[in-house]
C-alpha positions as CSV (number, residue, x, y, z in Angstrom):
1,M,73.3,166.8,-41.4
2,V,70.8,165.2,-38.9
3,H,69.9,168.7,-37.7
4,D,69.0,169.7,-41.3
5,Y,67.0,166.5,-41.7
6,I,64.9,167.1,-38.5
7,K,64.3,170.8,-39.5
8,K,63.1,169.7,-42.9
9,E,60.8,166.9,-41.6
10,F,59.2,169.1,-39.0
11,S,59.6,172.5,-40.7
12,K,55.9,173.4,-40.6
13,Q,55.6,172.5,-37.0
14,L,58.9,174.0,-35.8
15,D,58.3,177.3,-37.6
16,Q,55.3,177.8,-35.3
17,I,57.5,177.9,-32.2
18,S,58.1,181.6,-31.8
19,D,60.9,181.1,-29.2
20,E,64.0,180.4,-31.2
21,N,65.9,179.0,-28.2
22,L,63.1,176.5,-27.5
23,R,62.9,175.6,-31.2
24,N,66.6,174.9,-31.3
25,K,66.4,172.7,-28.2
26,V,63.6,170.7,-29.7
27,V,65.7,170.0,-32.7
28,D,68.7,169.1,-30.5
29,V,66.6,166.6,-28.6
30,C,65.3,164.9,-31.8
31,V,68.9,164.7,-33.1
32,E,70.2,163.1,-30.0
33,A,67.4,160.6,-29.9
34,L,68.1,159.5,-33.5
35,Q,71.8,159.3,-32.8
36,I,71.7,157.2,-29.7
37,G,68.6,155.1,-30.5
38,N,68.4,151.7,-32.1
39,D,70.5,150.2,-29.3
40,G,73.2,152.8,-29.9
41,S,73.5,152.2,-33.6
42,G,71.4,155.2,-34.4
43,W,68.6,155.7,-36.9
44,L,69.3,157.1,-40.4
45,D,65.8,158.5,-40.6
46,M,62.4,158.5,-38.9
47,N,60.7,156.1,-41.2
48,F,60.3,153.3,-38.6
49,P,56.7,152.6,-37.2
50,F,55.5,154.8,-34.4
51,T,54.0,151.8,-32.6
52,L,54.6,148.1,-32.4
53,L,51.0,147.5,-31.2
54,I,49.6,147.7,-34.8
55,P,51.0,144.9,-37.0
56,D,52.2,145.9,-40.5
57,L,51.8,149.6,-39.8
58,E,52.7,151.9,-42.6
59,V,52.5,155.1,-40.5
60,S,56.0,156.2,-39.7
61,Y,57.2,157.8,-36.5
62,A,57.7,161.1,-38.4
63,D,54.1,160.9,-39.8
64,H,52.7,160.3,-36.4
65,V,54.6,163.2,-34.8
66,R,53.4,165.6,-37.6
67,I,49.8,164.4,-37.3
68,V,49.7,164.7,-33.5
69,T,51.4,168.1,-33.5
70,D,49.0,169.4,-36.2
71,L,46.0,168.1,-34.2
72,A,47.3,169.7,-31.1
73,I,47.8,173.1,-32.8
74,Q,44.3,172.9,-34.3
75,S,42.8,172.0,-31.0
76,A,44.6,174.8,-29.2
77,D,43.4,177.3,-31.8
78,L,39.8,176.3,-31.2
79,L,40.1,176.2,-27.4
80,S,41.9,179.6,-27.4
81,K,38.8,181.0,-29.1
82,Q,36.8,179.8,-26.1
83,G,39.1,181.8,-23.8
84,I,41.1,178.8,-22.6
85,P,44.7,180.0,-22.2
86,I,47.2,177.8,-24.0
87,K,51.0,178.2,-23.9
88,R,51.4,177.6,-27.6
89,D,55.1,177.3,-27.8
90,L,55.2,174.8,-25.0
91,L,52.3,172.8,-26.6
92,I,54.1,172.6,-30.0
93,A,57.4,171.7,-28.4
94,S,55.8,169.0,-26.3
95,A,53.9,167.6,-29.3
96,I,57.0,167.4,-31.5
97,L,58.8,165.7,-28.6
98,H,56.0,163.5,-27.1
99,D,57.4,160.3,-28.6
100,V,61.1,161.3,-28.8
101,G,61.9,158.3,-26.6
102,K,60.7,155.9,-29.3
103,P,64.0,155.9,-31.2
104,L,65.5,154.6,-27.9
105,E,62.6,152.1,-27.3
106,Y,63.0,150.4,-30.6
107,A,65.8,148.6,-32.4
108,T,66.4,146.7,-35.6
109,N,67.2,143.0,-35.0
110,S,69.6,140.8,-37.0
111,K,66.8,139.9,-39.4
112,G,66.0,143.6,-40.1
113,N,62.8,143.6,-38.1
114,I,62.0,146.4,-35.6
115,G,61.2,145.4,-32.0
116,K,61.9,146.5,-28.5
117,S,65.5,147.6,-27.8
118,D,67.4,146.7,-24.7
119,T,66.4,150.1,-23.4
120,G,62.8,149.6,-24.4
121,N,62.6,146.4,-22.5
122,R,63.5,148.4,-19.3
123,L,62.0,151.9,-19.8
124,R,59.0,153.1,-21.8
125,H,59.5,156.0,-24.2
126,P,57.8,158.6,-22.0
127,V,60.6,158.1,-19.4
128,T,63.5,158.2,-21.9
129,G,61.9,161.1,-23.7
130,A,61.4,163.1,-20.6
131,G,65.0,162.3,-19.6
132,L,66.3,163.7,-22.9
133,A,64.2,166.8,-22.6
134,M,65.7,167.4,-19.1
135,K,69.2,166.8,-20.4
136,H,68.7,169.6,-22.9
137,S,67.2,172.0,-20.3
138,L,63.7,172.2,-21.8
139,P,61.1,173.8,-19.6
140,Y,59.7,171.5,-16.9
141,E,56.2,171.8,-18.4
142,V,57.6,170.2,-21.7
143,V,59.3,167.5,-19.7
144,Q,56.0,166.8,-17.8
145,N,54.0,166.8,-20.9
146,I,56.3,164.2,-22.6
147,Y,56.3,162.0,-19.5
148,Q,52.5,162.3,-19.0
149,H,51.3,162.0,-22.6
150,S,50.5,158.3,-22.3
151,W,49.0,156.3,-19.4
152,E,51.8,157.4,-17.1
153,G,49.9,160.7,-16.9
154,E,47.1,159.0,-15.0
155,R,49.4,159.0,-12.0
156,G,51.1,161.8,-10.2
157,P,50.5,165.6,-10.7
158,K,47.6,166.8,-12.9
159,R,48.5,167.3,-16.5
160,T,49.0,170.8,-17.8
161,P,46.3,172.1,-20.2
162,E,48.9,171.6,-23.0
163,G,49.6,168.1,-21.7
164,E,45.9,167.3,-21.7
165,I,45.6,168.4,-25.3
166,L,48.6,166.4,-26.3
167,H,47.4,163.3,-24.5
168,R,44.0,163.5,-26.3
169,C,45.6,164.2,-29.7
170,D,48.0,161.3,-29.4
171,F,45.2,158.9,-28.7
172,L,43.0,160.6,-31.3
173,H,45.5,159.4,-33.9
174,F,46.4,156.0,-32.3
175,G,42.9,154.8,-31.3
176,P,41.0,155.1,-34.6
177,L,44.0,153.8,-36.5
178,K,44.2,150.7,-34.3
179,L,40.4,150.1,-34.5
180,S,40.4,150.5,-38.3
181,R,43.0,147.8,-38.6
182,E,41.2,145.5,-36.2
183,Q,38.0,145.8,-38.2
184,K,39.6,144.6,-41.4
């Protein structure tokens, strides 16, 4: 049931991954994140906020993932026309999974409000997301891209070209959204 939900929510993006095995692993990682997130209670859907840094946010986790993935695909298409080699399947898988640790980072409290989970108070979503990707034997480039999509990517090995696109697209969505709320 959860598999079908994930496939429906991200059908446009998943359908662009040509490697069926990779596509199935991406879905499996998403499913597990939803099942074990929310301090072990699981999530029924992906309609929780994608960030806690913007109060009263109406953009869901699922919306953010779709937007970032679509931005990454469009960017890759433009960059490919300039002769920059892009591993498209790895980019799309990484983009769909970039925030897959968020269901583990967040939890609903007794009042029904969403905040940091016990896991989220210990580990940020790039760490838990990369861990889930490794558990499901995704390519190391995807694991690296998930781990390095946020400020964690400023340390350690250089980002992959796909990881750099993902990082920029994630902040291309988050930054203007946060600024637009602050200007109100």
